C-alpha positions as CSV (number, residue, x, y, z in Angstrom):
1,M,-17.3,-60.2,-133.5
2,K,-20.6,-59.2,-135.7
3,I,-20.9,-55.4,-136.5
4,M,-23.6,-53.7,-138.0
5,I,-23.8,-50.4,-140.1
6,V,-27.4,-48.8,-139.7
7,D,-28.4,-46.0,-142.3
8,D,-30.6,-44.4,-144.5
9,E,-28.0,-42.7,-146.6
10,V,-26.9,-45.4,-149.5
11,I,-23.2,-43.4,-149.2
12,I,-22.8,-43.4,-145.7
13,R,-23.4,-47.2,-145.8
14,N,-21.1,-47.9,-148.3
15,G,-18.1,-45.7,-147.0
16,L,-18.3,-46.9,-143.4
17,S,-18.0,-50.4,-144.8
18,T,-15.6,-49.8,-147.7
19,V,-13.3,-47.1,-145.7
20,I,-12.5,-49.5,-143.0
21,N,-11.4,-52.8,-143.4
22,W,-13.3,-54.1,-140.8
23,E,-12.5,-58.0,-140.7
24,E,-8.8,-57.3,-140.2
25,L,-10.0,-55.2,-137.5
26,G,-11.1,-58.8,-135.9
27,F,-15.2,-57.9,-136.5
28,T,-17.5,-59.6,-139.2
29,L,-19.0,-57.2,-141.0
30,L,-23.2,-57.9,-141.6
31,P,-25.0,-56.4,-144.2
32,P,-25.5,-52.7,-143.5
33,A,-29.4,-52.0,-142.8
34,A,-31.0,-49.2,-144.9
35,S,-33.7,-48.1,-142.0
36,A,-33.7,-48.9,-137.9
37,E,-37.1,-51.1,-139.4
38,E,-35.1,-53.3,-141.0
39,A,-32.4,-53.2,-137.9
40,L,-34.6,-54.2,-135.4
41,F,-36.0,-57.3,-137.7
42,R,-32.5,-58.9,-138.7
43,F,-31.5,-57.9,-135.2
44,R,-32.8,-61.4,-133.5
45,D,-31.5,-64.0,-136.2
46,E,-28.4,-62.2,-137.0
47,Q,-27.3,-60.8,-133.3
48,P,-24.6,-58.3,-133.8
49,N,-22.1,-57.1,-130.5
50,I,-21.8,-53.5,-132.4
51,V,-24.2,-51.8,-133.8
52,L,-22.9,-48.3,-135.9
53,S,-26.0,-46.1,-136.2
54,D,-28.0,-42.9,-137.8
55,I,-30.1,-40.5,-135.4
56,K,-32.2,-39.2,-138.0
57,M,-33.1,-41.5,-140.1
58,A,-36.9,-42.0,-142.3
59,G,-39.2,-43.5,-140.1
60,M,-38.0,-44.5,-136.7
61,D,-34.9,-43.0,-135.3
62,G,-31.8,-44.5,-134.0
63,I,-32.3,-43.5,-130.5
64,A,-36.0,-45.1,-130.6
65,M,-33.8,-48.4,-132.6
66,A,-30.8,-48.5,-129.6
67,S,-33.8,-48.4,-126.8
68,E,-35.3,-51.9,-128.3
69,M,-32.1,-53.3,-129.0
70,K,-31.1,-52.9,-125.6
71,R,-34.1,-54.3,-124.2
72,Q,-33.7,-57.4,-126.0
73,S,-30.0,-58.0,-125.5
74,P,-28.6,-55.6,-123.1
75,D,-24.9,-56.6,-123.8
76,T,-25.2,-55.3,-126.8
77,E,-23.1,-52.1,-127.8
78,I,-24.7,-49.3,-129.6
79,I,-22.1,-45.8,-131.3
80,I,-24.6,-43.7,-132.6
81,L,-23.2,-41.6,-135.9
82,T,-24.8,-37.9,-136.5
83,G,-24.5,-34.6,-137.7
84,F,-26.2,-32.8,-135.4
85,D,-23.3,-31.9,-132.5
86,T,-26.0,-30.7,-129.9
87,F,-25.7,-31.7,-126.1
88,T,-29.7,-32.5,-126.1
89,F,-28.9,-35.3,-128.4
90,A,-26.0,-37.0,-126.5
91,Q,-27.9,-36.8,-123.3
92,Q,-30.9,-38.7,-125.2
93,A,-28.9,-41.4,-126.6
94,I,-27.1,-41.5,-123.0
95,R,-30.6,-42.6,-121.5
96,E,-31.1,-44.9,-124.3
97,G,-28.2,-46.8,-123.4
98,V,-25.6,-46.1,-126.3
99,S,-22.1,-46.6,-125.8
100,D,-20.8,-43.5,-127.8
101,Y,-21.8,-40.8,-129.7
102,L,-19.8,-39.8,-132.9
103,L,-20.4,-36.7,-135.6
104,K,-20.6,-38.4,-138.9
105,S,-17.5,-35.8,-139.8
106,S,-15.3,-38.1,-137.5
107,R,-12.0,-39.4,-139.2
108,P,-12.0,-43.2,-139.9
109,E,-9.3,-43.6,-136.7
110,E,-12.1,-42.5,-134.2
111,I,-15.0,-44.2,-135.7
112,I,-12.3,-47.5,-135.6
113,M,-11.3,-46.5,-131.8
114,A,-14.6,-46.2,-130.5
115,A,-15.2,-49.8,-131.9
116,M,-12.2,-51.1,-130.7
117,K,-13.5,-49.8,-127.5
118,A,-17.0,-51.2,-127.7
119,K,-15.7,-54.4,-128.8
120,Q,-13.4,-54.2,-125.3
121,R,-15.9,-53.4,-123.0
122,L,-18.1,-56.5,-124.4
123,Q,-14.6,-58.7,-124.4
124,E,-14.5,-57.7,-120.0
125,R,-17.8,-58.2,-120.0
126,W,-17.3,-61.7,-121.2
127,E,-14.4,-62.7,-119.5
128,S,-16.4,-61.5,-116.2
129,N,-19.5,-63.4,-116.8
130,E,-17.4,-66.6,-117.4
131,E,-15.4,-66.2,-114.3
132,M,-18.5,-65.5,-112.6
133,S,-20.0,-68.7,-114.1
134,R,-17.2,-70.5,-113.6
135,G,-17.4,-70.0,-110.0
136,R,-20.9,-70.3,-109.8
137,S,-20.8,-73.5,-110.8
138,A,-17.4,-74.7,-108.3
139,F,-19.4,-73.5,-105.5
140,R,-22.6,-75.4,-107.0
141,D,-20.5,-78.6,-107.7
142,R,-18.6,-78.4,-103.6
143,L,-22.5,-77.8,-102.2
144,L,-23.8,-81.0,-104.2
145,E,-20.9,-82.9,-102.9
146,R,-20.6,-81.9,-99.5
147,L,-24.7,-82.3,-99.4
148,A,-24.0,-86.0,-100.5
149,A,-20.9,-86.9,-98.4
150,E,-21.9,-85.0,-95.2
151,G,-26.0,-84.5,-94.9
152,T,-24.8,-80.8,-94.5
153,L,-25.5,-77.8,-96.6
154,S,-22.4,-76.5,-95.7
155,G,-23.9,-72.7,-93.8
156,Q,-25.8,-72.7,-97.0
157,S,-29.8,-71.9,-96.0
158,E,-32.0,-74.2,-98.2
159,E,-33.0,-71.0,-100.0
160,S,-30.0,-70.1,-101.5
161,A,-29.1,-74.2,-101.6
162,D,-32.5,-74.2,-103.6
163,E,-31.3,-72.0,-106.4
164,L,-27.8,-73.6,-107.0
165,L,-29.5,-76.9,-106.5
166,P,-33.5,-76.2,-107.6
167,R,-34.4,-80.0,-108.8
168,L,-34.3,-80.9,-105.5
169,R,-36.7,-78.7,-103.8
170,L,-35.0,-78.3,-101.0
171,T,-37.5,-76.3,-99.2
172,E,-40.4,-78.5,-99.0
173,N,-41.7,-80.1,-96.3
174,R,-41.8,-83.4,-97.7
175,L,-38.3,-84.7,-98.9
176,S,-37.0,-88.4,-100.6
177,L,-34.0,-87.9,-101.5
178,Q,-31.4,-90.7,-102.7
179,V,-27.7,-91.1,-104.1
180,L,-27.1,-92.5,-107.2
181,L,-23.4,-93.5,-108.5
182,L,-23.1,-94.4,-112.0
183,T,-20.2,-95.0,-114.5
184,A,-20.2,-95.3,-118.0
185,G,-18.5,-97.0,-120.7
186,G,-18.6,-98.8,-124.3
187,W,-17.4,-96.0,-126.1
188,G,-13.1,-96.9,-126.3
189,D,-11.1,-97.5,-123.4
190,R,-8.9,-94.2,-123.9
191,L,-9.3,-91.6,-120.8
192,E,-11.1,-89.3,-123.1
193,D,-13.3,-91.9,-124.5
194,L,-14.2,-93.2,-120.9
195,A,-14.8,-88.8,-120.0
196,L,-16.8,-88.3,-122.8
197,A,-19.2,-91.2,-121.8
198,R,-19.7,-89.9,-118.5
199,F,-20.6,-86.2,-119.5
200,A,-23.2,-87.6,-121.9
201,V,-24.7,-89.4,-119.4
202,A,-24.7,-86.9,-116.9
203,N,-26.3,-84.8,-119.3
204,I,-29.1,-86.6,-120.3
205,V,-29.7,-88.3,-116.9
206,Q,-30.2,-84.5,-115.7
207,E,-32.6,-84.1,-118.7
208,I,-34.5,-87.2,-118.0
209,L,-34.7,-87.2,-114.4
210,P,-35.7,-84.4,-111.4
211,C,-32.1,-84.6,-109.9
212,E,-28.5,-82.6,-109.8
213,T,-25.6,-84.5,-111.2
214,L,-22.0,-84.2,-110.6
215,L,-18.8,-85.4,-112.5
216,H,-16.5,-87.0,-109.2
217,K,-13.3,-88.8,-110.7
218,D,-14.6,-92.0,-112.2
219,K,-17.8,-91.6,-111.5
220,I,-21.1,-89.6,-112.1
221,L,-22.7,-88.4,-108.7
222,V,-26.3,-88.1,-108.9
223,V,-29.1,-86.9,-105.8
224,L,-32.3,-87.8,-106.9
225,N,-35.9,-85.9,-106.4
226,Q,-37.7,-89.4,-105.5
227,A,-40.9,-87.2,-104.5
228,A,-40.6,-85.5,-108.0
229,E,-39.7,-88.7,-109.7
230,A,-42.5,-90.1,-108.2
231,E,-44.9,-87.4,-109.8
232,G,-43.4,-88.0,-113.1
233,T,-43.7,-91.1,-114.5
234,T,-44.5,-94.5,-112.8
235,S,-41.5,-96.1,-114.5
236,S,-38.4,-97.7,-112.1
237,L,-35.3,-96.3,-111.9
238,E,-34.0,-99.5,-113.3
239,T,-35.9,-99.0,-116.7
240,E,-34.8,-95.3,-117.0
241,F,-31.3,-95.9,-116.7
242,G,-32.1,-99.2,-119.7
243,R,-33.9,-96.5,-122.1
244,I,-30.3,-94.1,-121.4
245,S,-27.8,-96.9,-122.2
246,R,-29.6,-98.0,-125.6
247,K,-29.7,-94.3,-126.4
248,L,-26.7,-93.2,-126.0
249,K,-25.4,-96.9,-127.1
250,C,-23.3,-97.5,-123.9
251,K,-22.8,-100.0,-120.8
252,L,-24.1,-98.5,-117.2
253,F,-23.4,-99.2,-113.8
254,V,-25.5,-98.1,-111.8
255,A,-25.1,-98.0,-107.5
256,A,-28.0,-96.8,-105.4
257,G,-28.2,-95.8,-102.1
258,S,-31.5,-95.8,-100.1
259,T,-34.3,-93.3,-100.2
260,V,-34.1,-90.5,-97.4
261,D,-36.8,-88.2,-95.9
262,S,-34.1,-85.6,-94.8
263,I,-30.8,-83.7,-95.8
264,E,-29.3,-85.1,-92.6
265,K,-29.4,-88.7,-93.5
266,L,-28.2,-87.8,-96.9
267,K,-24.8,-89.0,-95.7
268,R,-26.4,-92.8,-94.8
269,S,-27.7,-92.9,-98.7
270,C,-24.0,-91.4,-100.0
271,E,-22.4,-94.5,-98.2
272,E,-25.0,-97.0,-99.4
273,A,-24.3,-96.2,-103.1
274,E,-20.6,-96.3,-102.7
275,Y,-20.8,-99.6,-100.9
276,A,-22.8,-100.8,-103.8
277,F,-20.5,-99.1,-106.1
278,A,-17.6,-101.5,-104.8
279,Y,-19.9,-104.7,-106.8
280,R,-19.0,-103.0,-110.1
281,W,-16.8,-105.8,-111.0
282,I,-18.4,-108.5,-109.2
283,A,-21.8,-107.7,-111.4
284,K,-22.5,-108.1,-114.8
285,E,-22.8,-104.8,-117.5
286,D,-25.5,-102.9,-117.8
287,T,-26.3,-103.5,-114.0
288,F,-28.4,-101.4,-111.6
289,I,-27.4,-102.4,-107.9
290,P,-29.7,-100.7,-105.5
291,F,-27.5,-101.4,-101.4
292,E,-30.2,-103.6,-100.3
293,S,-29.6,-106.1,-102.7
294,V,-26.1,-106.5,-101.7
295,K,-26.3,-105.5,-98.2
296,G,-26.5,-109.2,-96.4
297,R,-23.8,-110.8,-98.5
298,Q,-21.5,-113.2,-95.8
299,G,-19.0,-112.8,-98.2
300,G,-17.0,-116.1,-100.6
301,R,-14.2,-117.9,-100.2
302,K,-10.9,-115.9,-99.3
303,V,-7.8,-118.7,-99.4
304,C,-7.4,-120.5,-103.0
305,S,-7.3,-124.5,-102.8
306,E,-4.2,-127.0,-102.4
307,E,-5.9,-128.0,-105.8
308,E,-5.3,-124.5,-107.7
309,E,-1.8,-123.8,-106.2
310,T,-0.6,-127.3,-108.2
311,K,-2.5,-125.8,-111.1
312,L,-0.9,-122.4,-111.1
313,V,2.7,-123.7,-110.2
314,S,1.8,-126.2,-113.3
315,I,1.1,-123.5,-115.5
316,A,3.7,-121.1,-114.6
317,K,6.4,-123.5,-115.7
318,S,4.5,-124.0,-118.7
319,G,5.4,-120.7,-120.3
320,S,2.0,-121.0,-122.0
321,V,0.3,-117.3,-121.6
322,I,-3.1,-118.3,-123.3
323,E,-3.2,-121.5,-120.8
324,L,-2.9,-118.6,-117.6
325,R,-5.0,-116.7,-119.5
326,Q,-7.9,-119.2,-119.6
327,W,-7.1,-120.5,-115.7
328,V,-7.3,-117.1,-114.6
329,D,-11.0,-116.3,-116.5
330,E,-12.2,-119.6,-114.8
331,T,-11.0,-118.8,-111.5
332,V,-12.3,-115.6,-111.3
333,S,-15.5,-116.4,-113.3
334,G,-16.0,-119.0,-110.4
335,Q,-15.4,-116.5,-107.9
336,L,-17.8,-114.1,-109.0
337,S,-20.6,-116.7,-110.0
338,D,-20.6,-117.1,-106.0
339,P,-24.0,-115.6,-104.7
340,E,-22.6,-114.7,-101.2
341,V,-19.1,-112.8,-102.8
342,T,-18.3,-109.5,-102.0
343,P,-15.7,-107.0,-102.9
344,D,-13.5,-107.6,-99.3
345,S,-13.5,-111.7,-100.0
346,L,-13.0,-111.5,-103.5
347,R,-9.8,-109.4,-103.0
348,A,-8.8,-111.5,-100.0
349,Y,-9.0,-114.4,-102.4
350,L,-7.1,-112.8,-105.5
351,Q,-4.4,-111.8,-103.2
352,S,-4.1,-115.4,-101.8
353,I,-3.2,-116.8,-105.1
354,I,-0.7,-114.0,-105.7
355,L,1.1,-114.4,-102.7
356,F,0.9,-118.2,-103.2
357,G,2.7,-117.5,-106.5
358,R,5.4,-115.2,-105.3
359,R,6.2,-117.1,-102.7
360,W,6.8,-120.2,-104.7
361,L,8.9,-118.0,-107.0
362,E,10.8,-117.2,-104.4
363,R,11.7,-120.6,-103.0
364,V,12.5,-121.4,-106.8
365,V,15.2,-118.1,-107.2
366,S,16.8,-118.4,-104.0
367,T,17.7,-121.9,-104.8
368,V,19.0,-121.0,-107.8
369,G,20.8,-118.1,-106.1
370,E,19.4,-115.7,-108.3
371,P,17.5,-112.7,-105.9
372,S,17.8,-109.9,-108.4
373,S,15.3,-111.9,-110.7
374,L,12.9,-110.6,-108.0
375,A,13.3,-107.0,-109.0
376,E,10.2,-106.8,-111.5
377,L,8.2,-108.7,-108.9
378,Q,8.9,-106.4,-106.0
379,R,8.0,-103.4,-108.0
380,Q,3.9,-104.4,-108.2
381,D,1.8,-103.6,-105.7
382,V,0.0,-106.9,-103.8
383,H,-2.6,-104.9,-102.3
384,E,-4.2,-103.1,-105.5
385,R,-8.1,-103.0,-104.4
386,A,-9.5,-105.8,-106.3
387,D,-13.0,-103.7,-106.5
388,N,-11.4,-100.6,-108.4
389,L,-9.9,-102.6,-111.1
390,N,-10.9,-105.4,-112.8
391,P,-10.3,-108.8,-111.1
392,Y,-9.2,-111.1,-114.1
393,E,-6.6,-108.1,-115.1
394,T,-5.9,-107.6,-111.1
395,L,-5.2,-111.8,-111.3
396,F,-3.7,-112.0,-114.7
397,A,-0.6,-109.2,-114.6
398,P,0.9,-110.3,-111.3
399,L,0.7,-114.3,-112.5
400,K,2.0,-113.4,-115.7
401,T,5.2,-111.7,-114.2
402,I,5.5,-114.5,-111.9
403,M,5.3,-116.8,-114.8
404,D,8.1,-114.4,-116.9
405,V,10.5,-114.5,-114.0
406,Y,10.2,-118.0,-113.9
407,R,10.9,-118.7,-116.8
408,E,14.4,-116.1,-117.0
409,T,15.4,-117.4,-114.2
410,M,15.3,-120.9,-114.9
411,S,16.5,-120.7,-119.0
412,G,19.6,-120.1,-120.4
413,E,23.2,-119.8,-119.1
414,R,22.5,-117.8,-116.1
415,V,21.7,-120.6,-114.0
416,S,23.8,-123.3,-114.1
417,Y,22.2,-127.1,-114.6
418,I,22.9,-128.2,-110.8
419,K,20.8,-125.5,-109.7
420,R,18.4,-126.0,-112.0
421,A,18.5,-130.0,-111.0
422,I,18.2,-128.8,-107.2
423,A,15.1,-126.3,-108.0
424,Y,13.3,-129.1,-110.0
425,I,14.0,-131.6,-107.2
426,K,12.5,-129.5,-104.3
427,D,9.5,-128.9,-106.6
428,H,8.6,-132.4,-106.9
429,L,9.5,-133.8,-103.3
430,D,5.9,-135.5,-103.6
431,R,6.7,-137.7,-106.7
432,N,8.8,-140.9,-107.2
433,L,11.6,-139.0,-108.4
434,T,14.6,-140.9,-110.0
435,L,18.4,-139.8,-111.2
436,Q,17.2,-140.3,-114.9
437,Q,13.8,-137.9,-114.5
438,V,16.1,-134.8,-112.9
439,A,18.9,-136.2,-115.8
440,K,16.7,-135.7,-118.4
441,H,15.3,-132.7,-117.3
442,V,18.4,-130.6,-117.3
443,H,19.8,-132.7,-120.3
444,L,23.1,-134.6,-119.4
445,N,23.7,-137.9,-119.5
446,P,22.6,-139.7,-115.7
447,N,26.0,-140.8,-115.1
448,H,27.9,-137.9,-116.0
449,F,24.8,-135.7,-114.1
450,S,25.6,-137.9,-110.6
451,E,29.6,-137.7,-111.1
452,V,29.0,-133.6,-111.4
453,F,26.1,-133.3,-108.7
454,K,28.2,-134.9,-106.1
455,R,30.8,-133.0,-106.8
456,E,29.1,-129.9,-106.6
457,T,26.9,-131.0,-103.7
458,G,29.0,-132.4,-101.8
459,L,25.9,-135.3,-101.7
460,T,25.2,-138.6,-103.7
461,Y,21.8,-137.6,-105.7
462,I,19.9,-139.8,-102.7
463,E,21.4,-138.4,-99.9
464,F,20.6,-134.9,-101.0
465,V,16.9,-136.5,-102.0
466,T,16.3,-137.8,-98.4
467,K,17.7,-134.8,-97.0
468,E,15.3,-132.6,-98.5
469,R,12.6,-134.6,-97.9
470,I,13.3,-134.7,-94.2
471,A,13.5,-130.8,-94.2
472,R,10.1,-129.9,-95.9
473,A,8.6,-133.0,-93.2
474,M,9.9,-131.1,-90.6
475,E,8.6,-127.8,-92.0
476,L,4.9,-129.1,-92.4
477,L,5.1,-130.8,-88.7
478,D,6.1,-126.5,-87.2
479,S,3.8,-124.9,-89.6
480,T,0.3,-127.4,-90.1
481,P,-1.8,-130.1,-87.8
482,M,-1.6,-132.0,-91.2
483,K,-1.3,-136.3,-89.7
484,V,1.8,-138.1,-90.0
485,A,0.8,-140.3,-92.7
486,E,-0.3,-137.4,-94.6
487,I,2.8,-135.6,-94.0
488,A,4.7,-138.7,-95.5
489,G,2.8,-139.0,-98.1
490,R,3.5,-135.2,-99.2
491,V,7.2,-135.6,-99.3
492,G,7.4,-138.6,-101.4
493,Y,7.3,-141.7,-98.8
494,E,4.1,-143.9,-99.3
495,D,5.4,-146.4,-96.6
496,V,4.5,-144.2,-93.0
497,K,6.8,-146.7,-91.4
498,Y,9.4,-146.4,-93.3
499,F,9.5,-142.3,-93.2
500,G,9.4,-142.5,-89.6
501,Q,11.9,-145.1,-89.2
502,L,14.2,-142.2,-92.0
503,F,13.0,-139.5,-89.9
504,K,14.2,-140.8,-86.4
505,K,17.8,-141.8,-87.9
506,T,18.1,-138.3,-89.5
507,T,16.9,-135.9,-86.5
508,G,17.0,-138.4,-83.6
509,R,13.2,-138.4,-83.1
510,T,10.3,-140.2,-84.4
511,P,8.0,-137.5,-85.9
512,S,5.5,-137.6,-82.8
513,E,8.1,-136.5,-80.7
514,Y,9.6,-133.4,-83.4
515,R,6.1,-132.1,-83.0
516,D,5.7,-132.6,-79.0
517,K,9.3,-131.1,-78.5
518,R,9.2,-128.2,-81.2
């Protein structure tokens, strides 16, 4: 807090400057002024908070100086020091806004006390003003948020709302309002970097465009006065936001609702902007998405294909994180390139892949009897919204967990080689699977493997494979409309006739009879 001493007597100026240690009291002592005219000349540039001045000086007196200072800066605290102990001087000083009146004969502690009281009054006013400002700002933010989300002024008149939201000109006869939702990035991935980018964008947007802005969670809410925009510029909004992006060297995504002609319809514009904002991860960076450009989309593919399932299982077994990342990038990019894709269809598609991977892993884990391996998997939420997160990471993270759990479950001494062999057999029932191949997979001599396998399962290798193939065929007959010939191929039998005979021998019915009587 800055204090200035004004007196035309050098001994008084120097005495007040040196006798009291102003710095220790929390003041910054400005160079003393030798006259009221000098003090006024320096006042605007140096902006003292407290002025300690004589009344009677050559030229302008202290009371006239105080009057002018209070006119320029009403918050300035002025303490008068004088050798005249008269009621008339005190009355006149108070009328001109002087805060305190002391005699030059006052002791230093009395002067200090007067200065500290002035400091306390200033701090109380500042805190009160700051609190009022915060309250007004918070009320303004709530009003803007409700205006956009509900299309209402929350009991406020348009005139009072105009004071808080002056750029929207809500009292004008012809309204043309539009809601925009923005997000900004490119300054770093830390939360503070993202917050700073949003703050910078919100400020420059309000400087450039006739609008009111609000930092709202991870977005910037903008209510734009399109009528004023049309008056002020012929450039498009997309062009304006491109300039902002280049000026701040950041990446912008802008979602725009339609322009409406009343406060009540603003809710619709806000809902449209929210819908368009959901395309954040579908669109490219530095993109302007109006609601009109996406409202007619029908949605892309919602279920992964059999080929994608097969490839995913192959990658999970390989344990290659690089290969998994590449597959995820290609798969998601393929979906994003579909001109009909929507956030809902993308989310459903990603979930179909994740759910398939989990069910596959559950089958493997149940085969080898390691249910505790699924604990990590169950802690993750399948239903994470893909429109709120980067879809590449939304898919990669759970698939990486599936790969890790599979590798941990199927490696080392935790699972016996017979259990690993059974899991391998169940996962390759559609292939010509020989005992030698399975023995090689678990690193055993075929003869030794055959003996141990029968001892552990109670069945020969051929009997076990046949039993599993017929069981899988029954599942497919129960749950799919696939033809019998197709099912035979899916469980490793190229000869449909032989498959039918084997199925009847095992179940007592042909495949068709089994399906009809289920």
